C-alpha positions, -999 to +999 in steps of 0.1 A: -695+282+049-689+246+041-686+231+006-687+193+002-674+183-033-683+148-046-657+140-073-635+114-088-598+120-094-600+106-129-629+129-139-617+157-161-648+178-155-640+176-117-606+191-124-622+219-144-648+223-117-621+227-091-605+255-111-638+272-117-647+271-079-613+286-072-620+314-097-654+320-080-637+324-047-614+350-061-644+369-074-663+365-041-640+356-012-657+336+015-644+339+051-641+308+073-646+285+043-643+248+048-639+226+017-643+188+020-636+164-009-659+134-010-654+101-028-673+091-060-662+064-084-669+068-121-661+031-125-670+013-093-665-021-109-629-014-121-604-041-112-580-031-084-551-030-109-570-008-134-571-016-170-554-007-203-565+027-214-574+017-250-595-012-238-613+012-214-620+037-242-633+010-264-656-003-237-669+031-225-669+052-256-669+027-285-632+034-294-606+061-295-622+081-322-654+087-302-633+094-271-613+119-290-644+139-299-653+141-263-618+149-252-616+177-277-645+193-260-631+187-225-597+200-236-611+232-249-630+238-216-598+229-197-577+254-216-602+282-208-598+272-171-560+270-172-558+232-174-537+217-203-550+181-204-525+156-218-549+127-224-524+110-248-500+104-218-526+082-200-519+045-205-540+030-178-574+038-163-572+031-126-594+019-098-596+051-077-603+036-042-567+039-032-565+075-044-596+084-025-582+068+006-551+089+001-573+121+000-588+110+033-553+104+048-541+138+037-571+155+054-555+145+088-526+168+080-546+197+065-534+187+030-567+174+015-571+201-012-534+199-020-537+161-024-567+164-048-548+189-069-517+167-070-537+137-080-555+156-108-522+170-121-504+136-119-531+118-138-542+144-164-510+162-170-484+135-165-503+103-172-493+087-138-508+054-129-531+060-099-535+023-092-498+020-084-489+025-047-454+038-054-468+064-078-494+074-052-468+077-025-447+100-048-478+121-054-485+123-017-450+136-011-456+163-038-487+173-019-467+178+013-475+145+030-447+123+043-440+097+017-431+069+040-463+074+061-484+075+029-468+044+015-474+025+048-510+037+049-516+025+013-504-010+023-534-013+048-571-010+042-578+020+065-604+044+052-616+019+025-650+015+041-653+052+045-646+057+008-671+031-003-697+045+021-692+080+007-697+067-028-728+048-018-742+079+000-737+100-031-757+076-051-784+075-024-786+113-027-793+108-064-758+120-075-752+102-108-724+124-121-696+146-108-685+171-098-714+179-074-710+208-050-731+208-018-730+242-001-738+243+036-757+211+032-786+230+016-777+240-020-764+217-047-746+227-079-741+198-103-714+198-130-684+220-137-703+252-133-689+285-146-674+306-117-703+331-118-728+303-111-714+299-076-719+336-066-757+336-060-753+305-038-725+322-018-749+352-014-778+330-003-756+314+024-741+347+035-775+364+037-789+335+057-760+336+081-765+374+086-802+369+093-796+343+120-767+360+137-775+372+172-782+409+175-755+429+193-762+436+229-769+471+241-742+468+268 
């Protein structure tokens, strides 16, 4: 089974969705599972250096009070999934292209999921600046990727076009919000679904695979 997950590393519901998927996989283990993280930008017009968090909240939510009401809801959902969001530690909202590039880079070493987890934790639990290359290199090291190699990679523009193309492809598919889970290229689950919501889809894919498997020979 293959699951493609369109997400952004500054999307709190994506972090919650990751935890809920992991819970679903403990409830219903899937053999030979392949998970691929795909780029989506919540703020595609964000300046490369990001912007002050308070200015961002004012522009997106109308101010910190409105944002707090939303974050109270997200925080409660996070606690139920084992995520202790620390929104007060975030001082800058980043452009996430570099972070998505780093996710692609980590895939070369089999560390993509670890990188996504590290980026979520760095941003939402520690308030790290994901627009800063030194911070990103430190995060890469925490995910098991060579820091020097990650830092050199970030100085170039490799994978930038891939990230932008993935974001454009998601919008072409009609994905307007994340997370969005595409299972075996046939079934889509949108939003941070509860763990139990994944199970019928896992069953559908598993049953389809059983029906198409070749019958054992009589030899």
